C-alpha positions as CSV (number, residue, x, y, z in Angstrom):
1,X,0.0,0.0,0.0
2,X,1.3,3.5,-0.9
3,X,1.9,5.9,1.9
4,X,-0.9,8.2,0.7
5,X,-3.3,5.3,0.6
6,X,-2.2,4.2,4.1
7,X,-2.7,7.8,5.4
8,X,-6.2,8.0,3.8
9,X,-7.1,4.7,5.4
10,X,-6.3,5.9,8.8
11,X,-8.2,9.2,8.5
12,X,-7.4,12.5,10.2
13,X,-9.3,11.9,13.5
14,X,-7.4,8.6,14.1
15,X,-4.1,10.2,13.2
16,X,-4.8,13.0,15.8
17,X,-5.6,10.3,18.4
18,X,-2.2,8.7,17.7
19,X,-0.5,12.0,18.2
20,X,-2.5,12.7,21.4
21,X,-1.5,9.4,22.9
22,X,2.1,9.9,22.0
23,X,2.0,13.4,23.5
24,X,0.8,12.1,26.8
25,X,3.6,9.5,26.7
26,X,6.3,12.1,26.4
27,X,4.8,14.7,28.8
28,X,7.2,13.6,31.5
29,X,10.2,14.9,29.5
30,X,9.0,18.4,30.2
31,X,7.7,17.7,33.7
32,X,10.7,15.9,35.2
33,X,12.2,19.1,36.8
34,X,8.8,19.8,38.4
35,X,8.0,16.3,39.5
36,X,11.4,15.0,40.4
37,X,12.5,18.3,41.9
38,X,9.3,18.4,44.0
39,X,10.1,14.9,45.3
40,X,13.5,16.2,46.3
41,X,11.9,19.2,48.2
42,X,9.5,16.8,49.9
43,X,12.4,14.5,51.0
44,X,11.2,11.6,49.0
45,X,14.2,11.5,46.6
46,X,17.8,12.3,47.2
47,X,19.9,14.2,44.6
48,X,21.3,10.9,43.3
49,X,17.8,9.5,43.2
50,X,16.6,12.4,41.1
51,X,19.3,11.7,38.5
52,X,18.6,8.0,38.6
53,X,14.8,8.4,38.2
54,X,15.2,10.8,35.3
55,X,17.7,8.6,33.5
56,X,15.8,5.4,34.3
57,X,12.5,6.6,32.9
58,X,13.9,8.1,29.7
59,X,16.1,5.0,29.1
60,X,13.1,2.7,29.7
61,X,11.0,4.8,27.4
62,X,13.6,4.6,24.6
63,X,14.1,0.9,25.1
64,X,10.4,0.1,25.1
65,X,9.7,2.1,21.9
66,X,12.6,0.4,20.2
67,X,11.3,-3.1,21.2
68,X,7.7,-2.2,20.3
69,X,8.8,-1.1,16.8
70,X,10.8,-4.3,16.4
71,X,8.5,-6.9,17.8
72,X,4.9,-5.6,18.0
73,X,2.8,-5.9,14.9
74,X,0.5,-3.0,14.0
75,X,-2.6,-5.1,14.6
76,X,-5.1,-5.0,17.4
77,X,-3.6,-1.7,18.3
78,X,-6.6,-0.3,20.1
79,X,-6.4,-2.9,22.9
80,X,-2.5,-2.8,23.0
81,X,-2.4,1.0,23.3
82,X,-5.3,1.2,25.7
83,X,-3.7,-1.4,28.0
84,X,-0.4,0.5,27.8
85,X,-2.2,3.7,28.9
86,X,-3.9,2.0,31.8
87,X,-0.6,0.4,32.8
88,X,1.0,3.9,32.8
89,X,-1.9,5.2,34.9
90,X,-1.4,2.3,37.4
91,X,2.3,2.9,37.6
92,X,1.7,6.6,38.2
93,X,-0.8,6.0,40.9
94,X,1.7,3.6,42.6
95,X,4.1,6.5,43.0
96,X,1.7,8.3,45.4
97,X,3.1,6.3,48.4
98,X,6.6,5.4,47.3
99,X,9.9,7.0,48.2
100,X,13.6,6.7,47.4
101,X,14.5,3.8,45.1
102,X,10.9,2.7,45.0
103,X,10.2,5.8,43.0
104,X,13.2,5.2,40.8
105,X,11.9,1.7,39.9
106,X,8.3,2.9,39.6
107,X,9.3,5.6,37.1
108,X,11.3,3.1,35.1
109,X,8.2,0.9,34.8
110,X,6.2,3.9,33.8
111,X,8.7,4.5,31.1
112,X,8.1,1.1,29.6
113,X,4.4,1.8,29.2
114,X,5.2,5.3,27.8
115,X,7.3,3.6,25.1
116,X,4.4,1.5,23.8
117,X,2.2,4.6,23.8
118,X,4.8,6.5,21.8
119,X,5.1,3.6,19.4
120,X,1.5,4.4,18.3
121,X,2.4,8.0,17.3
122,X,5.7,7.0,15.6
123,X,4.0,4.2,13.7
124,X,1.4,6.6,12.3
125,X,4.0,9.2,11.4
126,X,6.4,7.0,9.4
127,X,3.5,5.5,7.4
128,X,2.0,8.8,6.4
129,X,2.6,10.4,3.0
130,X,3.9,13.6,4.7
131,X,5.9,12.1,7.5
132,X,8.2,15.2,7.9
133,X,5.2,17.4,8.3
134,X,3.5,15.1,10.8
135,X,6.8,14.8,12.8
136,X,6.9,18.6,12.9
137,X,3.3,18.8,14.2
138,X,4.1,16.2,16.8
139,X,7.2,18.0,18.0
140,X,5.2,21.3,18.3
141,X,2.3,19.6,20.0
142,X,4.3,17.8,22.6
143,X,6.2,21.1,23.5
144,X,3.0,23.0,23.8
145,X,1.4,20.3,25.9
146,X,4.5,20.1,28.2
147,X,4.4,23.9,28.6
148,X,0.6,24.0,29.4
149,X,0.7,21.1,31.8
150,X,3.9,22.3,33.6
151,X,2.5,25.8,34.0
152,X,-0.9,24.4,35.3
153,X,0.8,22.1,37.8
154,X,3.1,24.8,39.0
155,X,0.4,27.3,39.4
156,X,-2.7,25.4,40.6
157,X,-1.9,21.8,41.6
158,X,1.4,21.3,43.3
159,X,1.3,24.3,45.7
160,X,-1.8,23.1,47.5
161,X,-1.6,19.3,46.9
162,X,2.1,18.6,46.5
163,X,3.7,16.4,43.8
164,X,1.0,13.8,44.4
165,X,-1.5,16.2,42.9
166,X,0.6,16.3,39.8
167,X,0.6,12.5,39.7
168,X,-3.2,12.4,39.9
169,X,-3.4,14.8,36.9
170,X,-1.0,12.6,34.9
171,X,-3.1,9.5,35.9
172,X,-6.3,11.2,34.6
173,X,-4.5,12.1,31.3
174,X,-3.4,8.6,30.9
175,X,-6.9,7.2,31.4
176,X,-8.3,9.7,28.9
177,X,-5.6,8.7,26.4
178,X,-6.5,5.0,26.9
179,X,-10.2,5.8,26.2
180,X,-9.2,7.8,23.1
181,X,-7.0,4.9,21.9
182,X,-10.2,2.7,21.7
183,X,-11.3,5.1,18.9
184,X,-7.9,5.2,17.2
185,X,-6.6,2.9,14.4
186,X,-6.8,-0.8,15.1
187,X,-4.3,-1.8,12.4
188,X,-1.8,-0.1,10.2
189,X,-0.4,-1.1,6.8
190,X,2.8,-3.2,7.0
191,X,6.0,-1.5,5.9
192,X,7.9,-2.8,2.9
193,X,10.7,-5.2,3.6
194,X,14.3,-4.2,2.9
195,X,15.8,-5.3,-0.4
196,X,18.7,-6.9,1.4
197,X,19.3,-8.6,4.8
198,X,20.0,-6.6,7.9
199,X,23.7,-7.1,7.4
200,X,23.7,-5.7,3.9
201,X,25.0,-2.4,2.8
202,X,21.6,-0.8,2.9
203,X,21.6,-1.2,6.7
204,X,24.8,0.7,7.3
205,X,23.6,4.1,6.4
206,X,20.4,3.9,8.5
207,X,22.4,2.6,11.4
208,X,24.9,5.5,11.1
209,X,21.9,7.9,10.9
210,X,20.4,6.6,14.1
211,X,23.7,6.9,15.9
212,X,24.1,10.5,14.7
213,X,20.6,11.2,16.0
214,X,21.5,9.5,19.3
215,X,24.6,11.7,19.7
216,X,22.8,14.8,18.6
217,X,20.3,14.4,21.5
218,X,23.0,13.5,23.9
219,X,24.6,16.9,23.0
220,X,21.3,18.8,23.4
221,X,20.1,17.3,26.7
222,X,23.6,17.2,28.3
223,X,23.7,20.9,28.0
224,X,20.0,21.6,28.7
225,X,20.0,19.9,32.2
226,X,22.8,22.3,33.3
227,X,21.1,25.4,32.0
228,X,20.3,26.8,35.5
229,X,23.9,26.7,36.9
230,X,25.2,27.9,33.5
231,X,22.9,30.9,33.8
232,X,24.3,31.7,37.2
233,X,27.8,31.4,35.7
234,X,26.8,33.9,33.1
235,X,25.7,36.4,35.8
236,X,21.9,36.0,35.5
237,X,19.6,36.2,38.5
238,X,17.1,33.4,39.2
239,X,14.3,35.5,37.8
240,X,16.1,36.3,34.6
241,X,17.2,32.7,34.2
242,X,13.6,31.7,34.4
243,X,12.7,34.2,31.7
244,X,15.4,32.9,29.5
245,X,14.2,29.3,29.9
246,X,10.6,30.5,29.0
247,X,12.0,32.2,25.9
248,X,13.9,29.1,24.9
249,X,10.7,27.0,25.3
250,X,8.9,29.5,23.1
251,X,11.7,29.2,20.6
252,X,11.3,25.4,20.6
253,X,7.7,25.9,19.6
254,X,8.7,28.2,16.8
255,X,11.4,25.8,15.7
256,X,8.9,22.9,15.5
257,X,6.4,25.0,13.5
258,X,9.1,26.2,11.1
259,X,10.3,22.6,10.5
260,X,6.6,21.6,9.8
261,X,6.4,24.3,7.1
262,X,9.7,24.1,5.4
263,X,11.0,20.6,6.3
264,X,9.4,18.7,3.3
265,X,10.9,21.1,0.8
266,X,14.6,20.3,1.1
267,X,16.7,17.3,1.8
268,X,17.3,16.7,5.5
269,X,21.0,15.9,5.4
270,X,22.4,19.3,4.4
271,X,20.0,21.1,6.7
272,X,21.0,19.0,9.7
273,X,24.7,19.7,8.9
274,X,23.8,23.4,8.9
275,X,21.9,23.0,12.1
276,X,24.9,21.4,13.7
277,X,27.0,24.4,12.7
278,X,24.6,26.8,14.3
279,X,24.4,24.6,17.4
280,X,28.2,25.0,17.6
281,X,27.6,28.8,17.5
282,X,25.0,28.5,20.3
283,X,27.4,26.3,22.4
284,X,30.1,28.9,22.0
285,X,27.7,31.7,23.1
286,X,26.6,29.7,26.2
287,X,30.1,29.0,27.1
288,X,31.6,32.4,26.3
289,X,33.0,34.6,29.1
290,X,30.1,35.7,31.3
291,X,27.8,37.9,29.3
292,X,24.0,37.8,30.1
293,X,22.9,39.1,26.8
294,X,25.1,36.7,24.7
295,X,24.0,33.8,27.0
296,X,20.3,34.6,26.5
297,X,20.6,34.9,22.8
298,X,22.5,31.7,22.5
299,X,20.0,29.8,24.7
300,X,17.1,31.0,22.5
301,X,19.0,29.9,19.4
302,X,19.7,26.6,21.1
303,X,16.0,26.0,21.8
304,X,14.9,26.9,18.3
305,X,17.4,24.5,16.7
306,X,16.4,21.7,19.1
307,X,12.8,21.4,17.9
308,X,13.6,22.4,14.4
309,X,16.0,19.4,14.1
310,X,13.6,16.7,15.4
311,X,11.3,16.5,12.4
312,X,14.3,16.5,10.1
313,X,15.5,13.3,11.8
314,X,12.4,11.6,10.3
315,X,13.0,13.0,6.9
316,X,16.7,11.9,7.0
317,X,15.8,8.3,8.1
318,X,13.3,8.0,5.3
319,X,15.9,9.2,2.8
320,X,18.4,6.6,4.2
321,X,15.9,3.8,4.3
322,X,12.8,4.1,2.0
323,X,11.3,1.0,3.7
324,X,10.8,3.3,6.7
325,X,11.6,0.5,9.1
326,X,14.7,2.4,10.4
327,X,12.5,5.4,11.0
328,X,10.5,3.5,13.6
329,X,13.7,3.6,15.7
330,X,14.0,7.4,15.7
331,X,12.2,7.8,19.0
332,X,14.4,5.2,20.7
333,X,17.6,6.9,19.4
334,X,16.4,10.3,20.6
335,X,15.3,9.1,24.0
336,X,18.3,6.9,24.7
337,X,20.6,9.8,23.6
338,X,18.6,12.1,25.9
339,X,19.4,9.8,28.9
340,X,23.0,9.0,27.9
341,X,24.1,12.6,27.5
342,X,23.3,13.8,31.0
343,X,24.7,10.6,32.4
344,X,28.1,11.2,30.8
345,X,28.0,14.9,31.6
346,X,27.2,14.2,35.2
347,X,30.1,11.9,35.6
348,X,32.4,14.5,34.1
349,X,31.1,17.4,36.0
350,X,30.8,15.6,39.3
351,X,31.1,18.1,42.2
352,X,33.4,20.4,40.1
353,X,32.8,23.5,38.0
354,X,29.8,23.4,35.8
355,X,32.0,24.5,32.9
356,X,33.2,21.0,32.6
357,X,30.0,20.2,30.8
358,X,31.2,22.0,27.7
359,X,33.9,19.5,26.6
360,X,31.3,16.6,26.9
361,X,28.6,18.5,25.0
362,X,31.1,19.6,22.3
363,X,32.3,16.0,21.9
364,X,28.8,14.7,21.3
365,X,28.1,17.6,18.8
366,X,31.3,16.9,16.9
367,X,30.7,13.2,16.7
368,X,27.1,13.6,15.5
369,X,28.1,16.2,12.9
370,X,30.8,13.9,11.5
371,X,28.3,11.1,11.2
372,X,25.7,13.4,9.5
373,X,28.4,14.5,7.0
374,X,29.4,10.8,6.4
375,X,25.8,9.6,5.8
376,X,25.2,12.6,3.5
377,X,28.4,12.0,1.5
378,X,27.7,8.3,0.9
379,X,23.9,8.6,0.4
380,X,22.9,7.3,-3.1
381,X,21.3,10.1,-5.1
382,X,19.4,7.5,-7.1
383,X,17.7,6.2,-3.9
384,X,16.9,9.7,-2.7
385,X,15.2,10.5,-5.9
386,X,13.1,7.4,-5.6
387,X,11.8,8.5,-2.3
């Protein structure tokens, strides 16, 4: 079945349901500072526990979406996704009474259910005839949802009810997503099989592309998690730092929307190489001698490029592997990179100066850029034209 036919068979309402379920799955990525930090203030998680819970959930999410894309068939999807949503709700409710390493384990289990939920959205995106545009819509929607939920929890839920109030909100959202999944697609068209076996030359370029995406997100998140101490290093007050973060989040939305509009018009490889060059500029600005204005501008550029690049990852993987099977692993590469980057950065920074994060982040960026250049250089023009 052609991608256009598959997209028409799903229908717009069911496509929106897939994106909504996926958006609920990745809400935690924007809520971790609020939820995990709140547990720290309540004495339920230590500093080490906060790091382990954050890494464990993102790692489990990435692992689960990879395994789901590999082993789950896109049939009987309504019951599969609904059960995953209910499992996520149950895991979230379990966190109401847990502390310490019980919370670390609980959030890792929640991440497994989130991965299956995210698989629904990714499966729809890669099968659509305008995958790059849908990926841009998804990137923008998840950022807006994270902003809205985080602001609502911070203003109206957590102050009177504590973090448990936030967990109840997440539980309700998961249940709603599960009910919506019952009206989503029950099956999706199978993807074409590769022309050669997994060990053939056609597999090397998609693998390199996925590793480049992994390293790119390792760069982004390793720097992002240290943004607050880096802002202090640049001489920003806490209030100004909060404003800069808000501007960066707004820039992320703008980046996702921009990619949605222009992403399908150009080949992804050259654009991603250009993005990497601009990310190097942003990194240099963030790490420059303390200058609040330069720091703020660099962080806004950093945020814009972050969400601008995500939909292009989908376009790149479809160019590298027209069967679109490798594209199913994009979420796993992004999420595993998002957990690996902060882990390595944390080991390097330790209790020392926060400026130690720059060599780690720069290393991830350099390696990802090299791989983007390599896959672009060896990409077959004939295969790209057949896309």
